[in-house]
N, C-alpha and C positions, 0 to 999 in steps of 0.2 A: 436485562443483558448487559454485561461490561465487556468492554474490548480493551486489551492492553497491548500496545505496539511496543516492540524493542528491538534492540540491535544496532541502533544509531550509534554515532561516535564520530571521532575526529579521524580523518584519513587524508591521504594525499591524492592529488589528481592522478587518475590512472588506477586506483586502487578499486576493489570490489567490497561490497557489503551485502549481508543477508538480512532483512528485517522479517520479525515475526510478529503475527497478530494472534494472540490468544484470546478465546472468548470464555466467558464464565458459565455459559449454558450450552445447550444442544443447538445453538443458533446454525452452526455450520452443517449440521446434519439434515436441515429442512431446506426449503427451496430459496435459500438465501444467495443472492450475489454478495462476493466480498470485493470491496475496491481499496485502492490506495490513492490518497490525495496528497499534496504537499503545498505548504505556504512558506514562501520565503519573506523574509522582513520587508515590509513596505509593499508587498506584492499581494495580488488576490490568490485565493486557493486555485490550485491547478489539478486536473485530474492526471492521475499517472498510469493506473491499470485497473482492470476489473476481470474477475473470473466468475463464471456461472457455477451454480451450485453443483452441476454434474461434473465439472472441470472440462467439459467438451468445447467450451467457447470462451474466448478470451479478448479483450479490448484493450488498445494501448493509446495513451497520449502522445502527441508528436514530439514533445520535448524530449522524452526518453526512449522513444521506440528504437528497437534494435539493441539496446543496451540493458534492457530489464527483461525480466521473466516472472510472471506472477503464477502461483500455484497455490494449492490448498490440501489439506488432510482433514477430511470430514472427521474421521475417526479421533483424530487428536484435538478437534475443534480449533484447528490452527490455520492461518493463511501465512503466506511468505511472499517476500518481494526480492528476488535476487537482482542487485544493481552491479553493472560492470562499467569499467572505463569511466569512473565518476569524474566530474568536471566541477570546477569552482561554482559554476552557476547551479549545479545541484544542491547546493547548500540550502537547506529548509528544515521545516518541521514536517515530518511524514506522519499522516494520519491513517488508519485504517477504519473501514465502516462497513456495514452491511445494509443491503436493500433487498426488498421482496421483489424488486424487478431487476432486469438486466439493463443496466444504465451506465451512462457516464457523468451523469447530472448529479452534482452534490446534494441538490434539492431533494433527490428521490432516495436517498441514503438515510436510513432512520436511526440507527446507533453508531456512535463514534467513539474511538478510542482518544486517549489525550495526546498521543502523538509522540515521536521519538524524534530527537534532533540529529540531524545529519550535517556534519561540517566538513568540507572539503577545502584543502589548503592547496594552493597552486605553486 
């Protein structure tokens, strides 16, 4: 399984971005949770959001709660992360990942994409 995150870029504070996570196989069609994590320079990886395979349940990390929405389209094998009101502290590499369990723990995510860089200028 390969995951490819895209949609990052350089934006200004207050702007919005939508990240996409495309899977190379039918992973999204099975019982997999899709999650987003981010890692800023010099900081530990941080949980951002997760969505259950049936799209009925979502989880959000505290740092971006209220400013992000996670979604998925199993027919397209693609997950999304809509980010609004971006702040300079949101600058990081954003990774998508999949897990067989519904979790916020990076350790329980099996497949990871390479990530997409989001840079927010103030």
